[in-house]
C-alpha positions as CSV (number, residue, x, y, z in Angstrom):
1,M,4.2,-30.4,-10.9
2,T,5.2,-31.6,-7.5
3,R,4.9,-30.1,-4.0
4,A,8.2,-29.0,-2.4
5,E,8.9,-27.7,1.1
6,G,6.4,-25.2,2.5
7,P,4.5,-23.1,-0.1
8,R,6.8,-24.1,-2.9
9,W,6.1,-26.1,-6.0
10,R,8.4,-27.6,-8.6
11,V,7.2,-27.1,-12.2
12,G,8.8,-28.8,-15.2
13,A,9.2,-27.2,-18.6
14,A,6.3,-24.7,-18.9
15,A,5.5,-21.6,-20.9
16,R,2.6,-20.7,-18.7
17,V,1.7,-21.2,-15.0
18,E,-1.9,-20.6,-13.8
19,Y,-3.2,-20.6,-10.2
20,D,-6.2,-19.4,-8.3
21,V,-6.2,-17.3,-5.1
22,D,-9.3,-17.5,-2.8
23,L,-9.3,-13.9,-1.5
24,A,-12.3,-14.4,0.8
25,R,-10.7,-17.4,2.5
26,M,-7.4,-15.5,2.7
27,E,-9.0,-12.6,4.6
28,Q,-10.9,-15.0,6.9
29,E,-7.8,-16.9,7.8
30,I,-5.3,-14.0,8.1
31,A,-6.3,-11.7,11.0
32,S,-4.0,-8.8,10.2
33,A,-5.8,-6.5,7.7
34,T,-2.6,-5.2,6.1
35,D,-1.4,-8.8,5.4
36,S,-4.4,-9.9,3.4
37,S,-6.0,-9.1,0.1
38,R,-9.8,-8.8,0.1
39,V,-12.9,-8.8,-2.0
40,R,-16.2,-7.1,-1.6
41,R,-19.3,-6.7,-3.7
42,S,-18.0,-3.5,-5.3
43,Y,-14.3,-3.6,-4.4
44,V,-11.2,-5.7,-4.6
45,C,-7.8,-5.0,-3.0
46,L,-4.8,-7.0,-4.2
47,L,-1.7,-6.7,-2.1
48,G,1.1,-7.8,-4.3
49,Y,3.0,-9.8,-1.8
50,S,-0.1,-11.9,-1.0
51,V,-1.1,-12.9,-4.5
52,F,1.8,-12.9,-6.9
53,G,3.9,-16.0,-7.1
54,F,7.7,-15.9,-6.8
55,I,9.4,-17.7,-9.7
56,E,12.9,-18.7,-8.7
57,G,15.5,-17.5,-11.2
58,A,13.2,-14.9,-12.8
59,E,12.9,-12.5,-9.8
60,D,15.1,-9.8,-11.5
61,L,13.2,-9.8,-14.8
62,P,10.9,-6.9,-15.7
63,I,7.2,-7.6,-15.4
64,E,4.1,-6.1,-17.0
65,L,0.8,-6.7,-15.2
66,E,-2.5,-7.1,-17.0
67,V,-5.8,-7.0,-15.1
68,E,-9.1,-8.2,-16.6
69,A,-12.1,-6.7,-14.8
70,P,-15.8,-6.0,-15.6
71,K,-16.0,-3.2,-18.0
72,D,-17.6,-0.8,-15.5
73,W,-15.0,-1.5,-12.9
74,P,-12.1,1.1,-12.7
75,V,-8.7,-0.5,-12.2
76,F,-5.9,1.3,-10.3
77,S,-2.3,0.2,-9.7
78,T,0.4,1.9,-7.7
79,L,2.7,0.9,-10.5
80,A,1.0,3.4,-12.8
81,P,-1.3,5.8,-11.0
82,A,-1.7,8.0,-14.1
83,G,-2.9,5.0,-16.1
84,G,-1.1,3.2,-18.9
85,P,0.9,0.0,-18.8
86,M,1.5,-1.4,-15.3
87,R,5.2,-2.3,-15.4
88,A,7.4,-3.4,-12.5
89,E,11.2,-3.3,-12.6
90,N,11.3,-6.8,-11.1
91,F,9.3,-9.2,-8.9
92,Y,10.1,-7.2,-5.8
93,S,8.6,-4.1,-7.2
94,L,5.5,-6.1,-8.2
95,A,5.2,-7.7,-4.8
96,D,5.4,-4.3,-3.2
97,S,2.6,-2.8,-5.3
98,Q,-1.1,-2.7,-4.7
99,T,-3.9,-3.1,-7.3
100,I,-7.3,-1.9,-6.4
101,L,-10.5,-1.9,-8.4
102,G,-14.2,-1.6,-8.4
103,P,-17.0,1.0,-8.4
104,G,-16.7,1.3,-4.6
105,L,-13.3,2.8,-5.0
106,R,-12.9,6.6,-4.9
107,L,-9.8,8.0,-6.5
108,T,-8.7,11.6,-6.1
109,T,-5.7,13.6,-7.3
110,V,-4.5,15.6,-4.3
111,H,-3.0,19.0,-4.9
112,Y,-0.2,20.1,-2.6
113,A,3.0,22.1,-2.6
114,R,5.7,20.5,-4.8
115,E,3.1,18.2,-6.4
116,K,5.1,18.5,-9.6
117,D,8.0,16.6,-8.0
118,A,5.7,13.7,-7.0
119,P,2.0,13.6,-7.9
120,L,-0.2,12.3,-5.1
121,T,-3.2,10.1,-5.5
122,L,-5.7,9.3,-2.6
123,A,-7.6,6.1,-3.0
124,V,-10.4,5.5,-0.5
125,Y,-12.7,2.5,0.0
126,S,-15.1,2.9,3.0
127,E,-17.9,0.9,4.5
128,T,-18.9,3.8,6.6
129,Q,-19.3,7.6,6.2
130,V,-16.0,9.4,6.0
131,D,-15.0,13.1,5.7
132,Q,-13.4,12.9,2.2
133,A,-12.3,16.5,2.2
134,R,-10.5,16.0,5.5
135,L,-8.7,12.9,4.2
136,E,-7.6,14.8,1.2
137,R,-6.3,17.7,3.2
138,L,-4.5,15.5,5.7
139,S,-2.9,13.5,2.9
140,G,-1.7,16.6,1.2
141,E,-0.3,18.1,4.3
142,A,1.5,15.0,5.3
143,M,3.0,14.6,1.8
144,A,4.1,18.2,1.7
145,A,5.9,17.8,5.0
146,M,7.5,14.6,3.9
147,I,8.7,16.1,0.6
148,E,10.3,19.0,2.5
149,Y,12.7,16.5,3.9
150,F,14.2,16.1,0.4
151,D,16.1,19.2,-0.8
152,G,15.4,20.6,-4.3
153,P,13.0,19.9,-7.2
154,G,13.1,16.3,-8.3
155,A,14.9,15.1,-5.2
156,A,12.0,12.9,-4.0
157,P,12.9,9.2,-4.0
158,F,9.8,8.3,-6.0
159,P,8.2,9.6,-9.2
160,H,4.7,9.5,-7.7
161,Y,2.9,8.4,-4.5
162,T,-0.4,6.9,-3.5
163,V,-2.2,6.9,-0.2
164,I,-4.7,4.0,0.1
165,L,-7.2,4.2,3.0
166,E,-9.7,1.4,3.7
167,F,-12.4,1.7,6.3
168,L,-13.6,-1.9,6.8
169,T,-16.3,-3.6,8.8
170,P,-14.4,-6.1,11.1
171,L,-14.9,-9.7,10.0
172,S,-14.5,-10.9,13.6
173,K,-13.2,-10.0,17.0
174,D,-9.9,-11.6,16.1
175,H,-9.2,-9.4,13.0
176,S,-7.0,-6.5,13.7
177,Y,-7.2,-3.1,12.0
178,G,-5.8,0.4,12.6
179,F,-2.3,-0.1,11.2
180,G,-0.6,1.3,8.2
181,M,2.3,0.0,6.0
182,E,4.8,2.0,4.0
183,H,5.7,0.8,0.5
184,L,8.2,2.0,-2.1
185,E,5.7,4.4,-3.7
186,S,2.6,4.2,-1.5
187,F,1.1,4.0,2.0
188,H,-1.7,1.6,2.8
189,A,-3.8,1.7,5.9
190,A,-6.6,-0.7,6.8
191,L,-8.9,0.8,9.5
192,A,-12.0,-0.4,11.2
193,A,-15.1,1.3,9.9
194,G,-15.9,4.3,12.0
195,D,-12.3,4.8,13.0
196,P,-11.2,8.2,11.5
197,N,-7.6,7.8,12.7
198,V,-4.6,6.2,11.1
199,L,-2.1,4.9,13.7
200,I,1.4,4.6,12.4
201,C,3.8,3.0,14.9
202,P,7.3,2.0,13.7
203,T,8.4,-1.4,15.1
204,N,11.2,-1.8,17.5
205,P,13.9,-2.9,15.0
206,Y,13.4,0.4,13.1
207,L,13.2,2.5,16.2
208,D,16.4,1.0,17.7
209,A,18.4,2.0,14.7
210,M,16.8,5.4,14.2
211,R,16.5,6.8,17.7
212,T,19.8,8.7,17.6
213,L,19.8,9.8,14.0
214,P,19.7,13.6,13.8
215,E,18.2,13.4,10.3
216,Y,15.3,11.4,11.5
217,Q,14.7,13.6,14.5
218,A,14.7,16.7,12.2
219,F,12.2,14.9,9.9
220,L,9.8,14.3,12.9
221,R,10.1,18.0,13.8
222,K,9.1,19.0,10.3
223,L,6.0,16.8,10.6
224,G,5.1,18.6,13.8
225,F,6.1,15.9,16.3
226,D,8.3,16.0,19.3
227,P,11.0,13.3,18.7
228,A,11.4,12.7,22.4
229,E,7.7,11.8,22.7
230,V,7.5,9.7,19.5
231,L,10.7,7.7,20.1
232,K,9.9,6.7,23.7
233,F,7.3,4.2,22.5
234,G,8.3,0.7,21.6
């Protein structure tokens, strides 16, 4: 095995590739909470794009993920919220997924209108006191409003959805929290402990392309926002 340019390695003929990921070091060195996986005494969060290696030429092959954990640690993957085999259509789906585990994790099935179209799971890990009932209610209301954007039963673009909320004690003054990231079948927010609010702010490239779309403005109105107020930021 030889080192190539950047974070790339050339591997000769091999049937198996193994590598270690230091999650504690990753979180220490990456200040953005939504860019780093993390490990705690009773909790682990694995963000797919930060831990899974890209194998050139195999990126379009289907993948099955296996996770070995202590027997008393529940394992949850956005690839299979209901349990069962954790399968990804290709590397990109695997990299977009999140795997969370540990007794500190709280999983809840959220009931909301049209839940048969897309079951909703709320996953919460908190290092402070949170209002669990309020988080469940807000997640269900937001999901219901989003699903209304898609007309007709079965029209949602995903078979299931997961909301992952982390309330974390800041590691340092340089670490940033309070941001959420949308994924194909999930939403992940990493918040500073004690902050009950999730701030979602689309970045400029998205806003520039979406400002004038009637469909997007109608979607914002369904969520209860004034498009003129939302789109003026950025």
